[in-house]
N, C-alpha and C positions, 0 to 999 in steps of 0.2 A: 601309225608306223610309217617311217620314212627311211628309204634306202637310197643311197647315192653311190653310183658306180663311176669310176674313172677309167676311161679307155675308149677305144674305137667302138662307136655305138653299134655298128653292124655286128661285130664279134660278140659284144655283150648281149644284145637282144636275141641273137640266135640261140643263146643258151636258155632263154625263158620258155616255159611250156606253152603249148597251144591254148588259146582261149583263156588267158590269165588276167586280162584287163577289161574293165568296164568302159573306160574312156581313155583315148590317146590323143594328146595334143602335141604338135611339134611346130617349132618356129625355126626352120633351117636357115643357113646362110642364104641371102637373097641373090647371090651371083651378080653383085653390083659392079664388079671389076675393081673395087677399092680395097685397101688394106685396113682391117680393123685392128688397131694396136692399143696396148695398154702398158704402162710402166709397172714392172714387177717389183714388189718390196717385201722385206722380211722384218718382223719385229722381234728384237732380242732384249733380254734383261740388261739394264745398264742404270746404275744409280744416278748417273748424270744425264740420263736420256731425256728426250724431248716430249715423251708421252707418259701419261699417268694411267695405269690400268687398275685391275682388281686389288682391293685392300691398300691402295696408295702406292703400289709398286711401280717403279719407273721403267720405261722401255725406250729403246732407241730404234728409229726407223732406218733400215739399210736398203739402199736402192741396188737391186741385183742386176737389173737390165730391163730392156723393153722387149716384150714378146707380143705376138699378134698372129692373125691368120689372114691369108689372102682370100677375100670374099669373091672368089672367081674359080670356075672349073671349066676346063676345056670341053667337057661333056657333062653338063649339069644334070641332065635327065638320067644319064647312065649312073651317076653318083647316087641319085635319089631312088631309082627303081628298086634295087634289092632291099632298101630300107623300108620303102612303102609296102612291098610284098610281105615283109616281116610284120609290119604294123597290122595288116589285114589278118595274118595268121594269129596274132596275139590277141585280137579282139574277141570278146565273148559274143555269143550269137546275137545279143541285143545291144552290142556296144556301138559307140560312135567314134569317128576319127575326125579331128580338126587339123587342118593344114594351113598354116599362116605364112603368107608370101606377099610379095608386092607386085605392082603392075607390070614390071619388066618380064616376069616369068609365069604369071598366073595362067595365061592361056595355054602354054605348053604343058604346065603341070596338071591342069585339069584334064587334058586329053590323056595324059599318062594315068592319072587316077581313075578315069573312066574305064580304062583298059584293065585295071587291077581290081577295082571294086565293082565295076559294072555301072553303066550310065543310070540304071534305075536306082542305084544306091546313093546317087547325088541328091541331097535334100535342099541345101541352101548355099548361096555365095553371100557371105556377110561382108559388108564394106565397113571397115573401121575408119571413120573420117576424123581428122584432127585439124587444128588451125594454129600451127606454131612453126616458127623458123622463117628463113629467108624466102623471098618471093622471086619467081622467075620473071624475066622481062621479055622473053621471046616465045613463051608458051604458057598455057594454064598451069599454075603451080601444082605439082602432084602432092596432095596432102591426104593420102589414104593408103591403107593396107587392105589386102583381101584375105578372107578366111573361108576356106572351102570345107563344108560339112558333108561327110559321107556316113551313112548308117550301114553296118554290115548286113542287116536285114531291113530293107525299107518299110516293111510292114510291122516291125517290132523293135522299137528303140525307146530310150528314156528321154522324155520331154516333160519336165515338171513345170507346167504352165503357171501354177499358183505361186511358184518361187521366183518368177520373173520380177525384177525390180521395175517399178513404174517411173515414167519420166513425164515432165510437164507437156501439156498440149501446146503446140505452136500458136494456135488460135483458140484460147480457152473460151472466148465469148461465143463461139459457135456450138459448144457442146453443153452449156449449162453449168451451174455452180457445183452440182454434185459430182459430175464426171470430171470437171476441171480440178476439183480438190483431190479426187482419187488418182488422177493422172492416167496415162495410157501405157500399154506395153510397147516396147521398141519394135521397129520394123527390122528389115535386114540391113539397114544403115545405122550404125552405132556411132553417135557423136560423143567423143571423149578425148580430152586432152592427153598428150603424152605425159610420161613421168616428169614431174617438175625437176629441173636441174638443181633447184635449191630446196626441194621438199624432203620430208623425213623418209619417204619411200625410196628415194634414190640410193642406189648401191654404188654407182660409178661404172657399172658394166655397160658397154656401149649400145647393146641392143635390148636393154631391159624393157619389158612390156608392163603397162599399168595393171595393178591388181583389180581395178574396176572391170576391165575387159575380161580378165581371166576368171574372176569370181562369178561373173554372169554365166560363163561356159560351165564351170564346175557345178554351180548350184542347179542349173536347169538340166544338164545332160548327164548327171550322175546322182546316185542316191547316197545318203549317209552310210558310211561303212564300205562304199565301193573302192575299187583300186584303180588309180590313175597312173599313166605313164607319160613321161616326156623324155625323149632320147636326144634332144638338142637343148639341154636344160638351161644353159646360160647362167643367168643370175638366180635361178631357182624360184621364179614367181609361181609356177605351177605347184611346186612343193609347199610354199607358204600358204597359198590359197587352199589347197587340198587339206592340209593338216588343220588349218583354222576352221574349215567347214566340216570337219568330222569324217574326212576320207583318208585313205592311206595313199602313198605315192611312191613311185620309183623314178629316179632321175638319173640320166646318163649324160656325161660330157667328156670330151677329150682335151679340153682347154684347162690348163692349170690355173689360170686366172679365174675361170668360172668356179672351180673347186674351192678356191680361197674365198671368193665372195659367198658361196653357198655355206661354207663352214661357219662364217660369221653370221650371215643372215638367218640361217635355219638352226642356230644353236639352241633356240628355245624348244625345238622339237626333238632334241637329242638324237640326231640321225645316225644310222649305221652306214659307215663308209666302206667301200669295197675297192681295193686297189689304190687307196690314197689314205695317208695319215695326216690329219689336220695339224697345224702348228701347235695347237693346244692339246693337252693330254685328254684322251677319251674319258678318263675318270673324273675330269673337272666338272663342276656343275655348269649348267647352262649360263648362269649369271656370271661366273668367272670367265667362261669362254667369250661372252660378249664384252666383258670388262677389259679383256686383254686388248681388244681392238678399238676401244673407245677413243 
């Protein structure tokens, strides 16, 4: 099951009952001071249109305008705090919370999270390291994000060790052929490229995270049938991962571009939308919904 809510995430999640999620992951704006912008388009039926959709019907792309959000807050922590408090309330007793942030804010956010969850509930800081993009010439190029993992109960949480994907040894000759063939489990530093600008996974959403990273979190920190929440849903990577791995998910976002991307990307899961009506009819098949945007 997949539910997608459109609206202010604080107002939406306040309506959810206590202890209703097994795993919560959020990737909030990083407070970079930059504006994240996208061009908004609408697809309409037109026999002379420039796009071909389901059953050979033609559509025309209309540029509505450019929308975006300023990735900056005068008081970032004040913005986050009530949302983080809600996240703790919404976790089940054995639930885990993953907070994805970058190097600019991680130190301040960890202090805030310690005060909400308790320092004893902090389990790991995962460093997602990648190697893509321009290089700085006056400092070491920042090429990593930080993911903070808190367990509501540090003595009782889901950690499916046998479901961890194995990676190659960096020095296979030191461990012997059997171990080298099996590979090793990752440490708290995860090397993985960003979403390829030209790959099939790319949705065009500016802050999209790779499925490989999210799949690892979902597989290891939740069980089949569990319920997952992401209230900064963006392109819907958590939703795709959860559904494909046999979990249910609830996604929340206040960005209309995010809703449009998710409506297309997650059509295969026939999501239930709340507060938003996709451009396609709810009664269309998932194949038609995808075809309209092809």
